[in-house]
C-alpha positions in Angstrom: 84.3 173.9 79.5 87.7 173.6 81.1 86.2 172.8 84.5 83.9 170.2 82.9 87.0 168.3 81.5 88.8 168.6 84.9 85.7 167.1 86.6 85.4 164.3 84.0 89.1 163.4 84.4 88.7 163.4 88.2 85.7 161.0 88.0 87.5 158.6 85.6 90.5 158.5 88.0 88.2 157.9 90.9 86.5 155.0 89.1 90.0 153.4 88.4 91.0 153.8 92.0 87.8 152.3 93.2 88.2 149.4 90.8 91.8 148.7 92.0 90.7 149.1 95.6 87.8 146.6 95.2 90.2 144.0 93.7 92.9 144.6 96.4 90.3 144.4 99.2 89.1 141.0 97.7 92.6 139.6 97.7 93.0 140.7 101.3 89.9 138.9 102.3 87.6 141.9 102.8 85.2 141.1 100.0 84.9 137.3 99.3 82.1 138.0 96.7 84.1 140.4 94.6 83.2 139.4 90.9 86.6 140.7 89.7 88.3 137.7 91.4 88.7 134.3 89.9 87.0 131.3 91.8 90.3 130.2 93.5 90.8 133.8 94.9 87.2 134.0 96.2 87.6 130.7 97.9 90.8 131.8 99.5 89.2 135.0 100.8 86.6 132.8 102.6 89.3 130.4 104.0 91.4 133.4 105.3 88.4 134.6 107.2 87.6 131.3 108.9 88.0 131.3 112.7 91.6 130.4 113.8 92.6 127.8 116.3 95.4 127.0 116.3 110.4 114.7 105.3 113.7 114.2 104.9 115.7 116.3 107.4 112.4 117.9 108.5 111.0 118.9 111.8 107.8 117.6 113.4 104.7 119.8 112.7 102.5 121.1 115.5 98.8 120.4 115.9 96.8 122.7 113.7 99.8 124.0 111.9 99.0 122.4 108.6 95.3 121.4 108.9 94.9 121.1 105.1 97.2 118.1 104.9 95.7 114.9 103.6 97.1 111.4 103.6 96.1 109.1 100.7 95.2 105.5 101.8 95.7 102.5 99.5 94.7 98.8 100.0 97.8 96.6 100.3 97.8 93.1 101.8 94.2 93.5 102.9 95.0 96.6 105.0 95.2 100.3 104.4 98.7 101.9 103.9 99.4 105.5 103.4 101.9 106.3 100.6 101.2 109.8 99.2 99.9 113.2 100.3 97.4 115.8 99.3 95.9 119.1 100.2 92.4 120.1 101.1 91.3 122.9 98.8 87.5 122.9 99.3 84.9 121.0 101.3 84.7 118.4 98.6 88.1 118.2 97.0 91.7 117.2 97.7 94.5 118.3 95.4 97.3 115.8 94.7 99.8 114.5 92.1 98.7 112.4 89.1 101.6 110.0 89.8 99.9 109.1 93.1 97.1 107.6 91.1 97.5 104.7 88.7 95.4 101.7 87.7 97.3 99.5 90.1 97.7 102.2 92.7 94.3 103.8 93.4 93.6 105.6 96.7 90.4 104.4 98.4 90.3 106.9 101.3 91.7 110.2 102.4 92.8 110.6 106.1 92.4 114.1 107.6 93.0 115.9 110.9 95.8 114.0 112.5 99.6 114.5 112.5 100.3 110.8 112.8 99.1 108.2 110.3 98.2 105.8 113.1 96.4 106.3 116.4 99.2 105.8 118.8 97.5 106.9 122.0 99.8 109.9 122.5 97.0 112.4 121.9 93.2 112.6 122.0 92.8 113.6 118.4 91.1 111.1 116.1 91.7 111.0 112.4 88.8 111.6 110.0 88.6 109.2 107.0 86.8 110.1 103.9 86.0 107.7 101.1 87.1 108.5 97.6 84.2 109.3 95.2 85.9 110.2 92.0 89.4 110.9 90.7 90.2 113.5 88.1 93.7 113.2 86.5 95.0 115.9 84.2 94.2 114.7 80.6 97.7 115.5 79.4 99.6 113.8 82.2 102.8 112.1 80.9 104.3 109.3 82.9 107.4 109.6 80.6 108.2 113.3 81.1 106.3 113.7 84.5 104.7 116.9 83.1 101.1 117.8 84.0 101.5 115.8 87.2 98.3 116.9 88.9 95.0 115.3 90.0 91.9 116.1 92.0 90.1 113.7 94.4 86.4 114.3 95.2 85.0 112.8 98.4 81.8 110.9 99.0 80.7 113.4 101.7 81.7 117.0 102.4 84.5 117.8 104.8 83.5 119.4 108.1 86.1 122.0 108.9 87.6 122.1 112.4 90.7 123.5 114.1 92.6 120.5 112.7 90.9 120.2 109.3 90.8 123.2 107.1 91.4 124.2 103.4 94.5 125.9 101.9 94.5 128.6 99.3 95.9 128.2 95.7 98.6 130.4 94.3 97.3 132.4 91.4 100.5 134.0 90.2 103.0 132.4 87.9 105.9 134.2 89.5 108.7 132.4 91.4 108.9 133.0 95.2 111.6 132.6 97.8 111.6 130.4 100.9 108.8 127.8 101.0 107.7 124.9 103.2 107.1 121.3 102.1 105.2 118.9 104.3 104.6 115.2 104.2 105.0 111.7 105.7 107.7 110.5 103.3 111.0 108.7 103.8 113.3 110.1 106.4 116.2 108.0 105.1 116.4 107.7 101.3 118.1 104.3 101.3 115.6 102.7 103.6 112.1 102.2 102.2 110.9 101.3 105.7 111.7 104.8 107.0 108.3 106.3 106.1 107.5 108.9 108.8 104.4 108.2 110.9 104.5 111.8 112.0 103.9 114.8 109.7 107.2 116.6 109.0 108.0 120.0 107.6 111.1 121.3 105.9 112.0 124.8 104.5 113.4 124.9 101.0 114.4 127.7 98.6 113.0 128.4 95.2 115.3 128.0 92.2 114.3 130.1 89.1 112.9 127.8 86.4 115.5 128.9 83.8 118.4 128.1 86.2 116.8 124.8 87.3 116.2 123.8 83.7 119.7 124.6 82.6 121.1 122.5 85.5 119.0 119.4 84.6 119.5 119.7 80.9 123.3 119.9 81.2 123.4 117.0 83.7 121.1 114.9 81.6 123.2 115.5 78.5 126.4 114.5 80.3 125.3 111.8 82.6 121.8 110.3 82.5 119.6 110.7 79.4 116.6 110.7 81.7 113.5 111.0 79.7 111.9 113.6 82.1 114.6 116.1 81.2 115.2 115.4 77.5 113.1 118.3 76.4 113.7 120.4 79.6 111.2 121.6 82.1 108.1 123.8 81.3 106.1 126.5 82.9 103.9 124.0 84.6 106.8 122.9 86.8 108.5 124.6 89.8 111.9 124.0 91.4 113.0 124.2 95.0 115.8 122.7 97.1 117.8 122.9 100.3 121.2 124.6 99.4 122.8 122.3 102.0 121.3 119.2 100.5 119.9 118.0 103.9 116.2 118.8 103.8 114.0 117.7 101.0 110.8 115.9 100.0 111.2 112.2 99.3 109.3 109.1 98.4 106.0 109.1 100.1 105.7 112.9 100.1 104.4 112.9 96.5 101.2 114.8 96.0 101.8 116.9 99.1 102.0 120.8 99.1 104.8 123.2 98.6 103.5 126.3 100.4 104.0 129.7 102.0 102.1 131.9 104.4 101.6 135.3 102.8 101.5 138.4 105.0 101.6 136.4 108.2 98.4 134.6 107.3 97.5 131.4 109.2 96.3 129.9 106.0 98.9 128.6 103.6 98.9 129.3 99.9 99.9 126.2 97.8 102.5 127.0 95.2 103.4 123.5 94.1 102.7 119.8 94.4 105.5 117.4 95.1 106.2 115.6 91.8 109.6 114.0 91.3 113.4 114.5 91.7 116.8 112.9 91.3 117.2 111.2 94.6 116.4 112.8 98.0 118.3 115.3 100.0 120.9 116.0 97.3 122.1 119.3 95.7 119.7 118.7 92.8 116.3 120.5 93.0 113.1 118.7 93.5 110.5 119.3 90.8 107.0 120.4 91.8 103.9 120.9 89.7 103.2 124.7 89.5 99.6 125.1 90.7 99.0 128.5 89.1 99.5 127.0 85.6 96.5 124.7 86.1 93.9 127.0 87.6 91.8 126.9 84.4 91.6 123.1 84.7 91.1 123.1 88.5 88.4 125.8 88.9 85.6 124.4 86.7 85.9 121.0 88.5 86.1 122.3 92.1 84.0 125.5 91.9 81.6 124.8 88.9 79.0 127.3 90.1 81.5 130.1 90.0 82.1 129.8 86.3 
């Protein structure tokens, strides 16, 4: 009888180990069909196995370095202008900020595959434009508090992935990280609205824990500003990051773009946040991002409905 219980205990332990191994293998991309994973994780496993080819105060990005970057195009004065960013997260969807989409400010196309917003003849890479099919804004988006600042854009035709056009992964953990990278075509000089970068820029920033960030803004708001976005503090759907030297930052025009990192030397980025808002650009104050992991239950049924 003693040996029976020992054998039973061994079998139960083995089952637990196999269960953990299956989940770990899936996260590492070895089993994209693992049913234990949520839709965003399964999608990421597929993206990580795809063949590789490879801002304010920011550095120019290299070709193929951020192939998930999308530029949102708007009609202004009978021509297309690019004012906000986004991230390819599937063959049919781009992730962006809800503030990039208003009744008077609707994107009509999404530009993919090129570091520069215009064809300047300096390379032989042509941009790929996709027409907007439908826009999904988070139902609880507040223009007053800037909370739930997240939106999805579906495209009229599926994206063909190439060396310069590829999807990014979504962060599925609510934990804060460390060093991150923000990318965009925003202002390079916060006092000149004409300083929008034509070239995709990248900047490294550092995470500030949400509790510390919240205390900073609440105290500043109490003493100086009375800014409505900070009256009730930040919530778990928001993420803070900054440059300790106050030189590198996201700025106007970067809105909707990704805050990302490359886990375990992966060539595919994981998107932690979406550029939302801040108090100025390139200051000691943090920039506020929408925390992607908080919104997976809203994102997944729209982007991957067959996985539900």
